C-alpha positions as CSV (number, residue, x, y, z in Angstrom):
1,M,-70.8,80.0,4.0
2,S,-68.7,81.9,1.4
3,P,-65.2,80.9,0.6
4,A,-62.2,82.9,1.7
5,H,-61.4,85.7,-0.6
6,G,-58.2,84.0,-1.9
7,D,-60.1,80.8,-2.7
8,E,-62.5,82.2,-5.2
9,G,-60.6,80.8,-8.2
10,G,-59.7,82.7,-11.3
11,I,-56.8,85.0,-11.6
12,P,-55.0,85.6,-8.3
13,R,-54.7,89.2,-7.5
14,G,-52.2,90.7,-5.2
15,P,-51.3,94.2,-4.2
16,R,-50.1,96.2,-7.2
17,R,-46.6,97.3,-7.2
18,A,-45.0,100.0,-9.3
19,L,-42.2,98.8,-11.4
20,P,-39.0,100.7,-11.2
21,P,-38.0,102.5,-14.4
22,R,-35.5,100.7,-16.6
23,A,-32.2,102.5,-16.4
24,V,-30.1,102.5,-19.5
25,T,-26.5,103.4,-18.8
26,G,-23.3,103.7,-20.8
27,E,-23.0,103.7,-24.5
28,G,-26.3,101.9,-25.0
29,G,-28.1,104.8,-23.3
30,R,-26.4,107.4,-25.3
31,D,-27.1,105.6,-28.6
32,A,-30.7,105.1,-27.6
33,N,-31.0,108.8,-26.8
34,E,-29.4,109.9,-30.1
35,A,-31.7,107.5,-32.0
36,K,-34.8,108.9,-30.2
37,T,-33.7,112.5,-30.9
38,E,-33.3,111.7,-34.6
39,T,-36.7,110.0,-34.7
40,L,-38.4,112.9,-33.0
41,R,-36.7,115.4,-35.4
42,R,-37.6,113.4,-38.5
43,R,-41.3,113.2,-37.3
44,H,-41.3,117.0,-36.7
45,L,-39.9,117.6,-40.2
46,Q,-42.5,115.2,-41.7
47,R,-45.3,117.2,-40.1
48,R,-43.8,120.5,-41.4
49,A,-43.5,119.0,-44.9
50,R,-47.1,117.8,-44.8
51,M,-48.3,121.3,-43.8
52,L,-46.6,122.6,-47.0
53,G,-48.2,119.8,-49.2
54,L,-44.9,117.8,-49.3
55,E,-43.9,114.4,-48.2
56,L,-40.6,113.5,-46.5
57,R,-39.2,110.2,-47.9
58,H,-36.2,108.2,-46.8
59,S,-34.0,105.9,-48.9
60,A,-30.6,104.3,-48.6
61,H,-29.1,107.5,-50.1
62,G,-30.7,110.0,-47.8
63,Y,-33.9,112.0,-47.6
64,A,-36.1,113.6,-50.3
65,L,-39.0,115.9,-50.3
66,V,-41.7,114.8,-52.7
67,D,-44.5,117.1,-54.0
68,A,-48.2,116.2,-54.7
69,E,-47.3,115.2,-58.3
70,R,-44.7,112.7,-56.9
71,K,-41.8,114.7,-58.1
72,R,-38.7,115.2,-56.0
73,V,-38.2,118.8,-54.8
74,E,-34.9,120.1,-56.3
75,G,-34.5,116.7,-58.0
76,R,-32.6,115.3,-55.0
77,S,-33.0,112.1,-52.9
78,D,-29.7,112.4,-51.0
79,M,-30.5,115.3,-48.6
80,T,-29.6,115.3,-44.9
81,L,-32.1,116.2,-42.2
82,D,-30.2,119.5,-41.9
83,E,-30.8,120.3,-45.6
84,I,-34.4,119.3,-45.3
85,E,-34.9,121.6,-42.3
86,S,-33.3,124.5,-44.1
87,R,-35.4,123.8,-47.2
88,L,-38.6,123.7,-45.2
89,A,-37.7,126.9,-43.3
90,S,-37.3,128.9,-46.6
């Protein structure tokens, strides 16, 4: 005689339930959205820079574009993402 299905031992398995999505509300949600938007924008600009043979670097002072010879484009390391975007567009 075989044991009942629940008595087999091992990891108990129950019906799978979908977890509700985590809702982020208030200032925390807005801050998280802004941070995610900036991250996505930075990654997009990194990809565009790589297509041009450049690298987007970040420091405490801001952003810099670095060429294949490891020299900063325009000699700057304090650019904003807006300045990086306009530089890559030209």
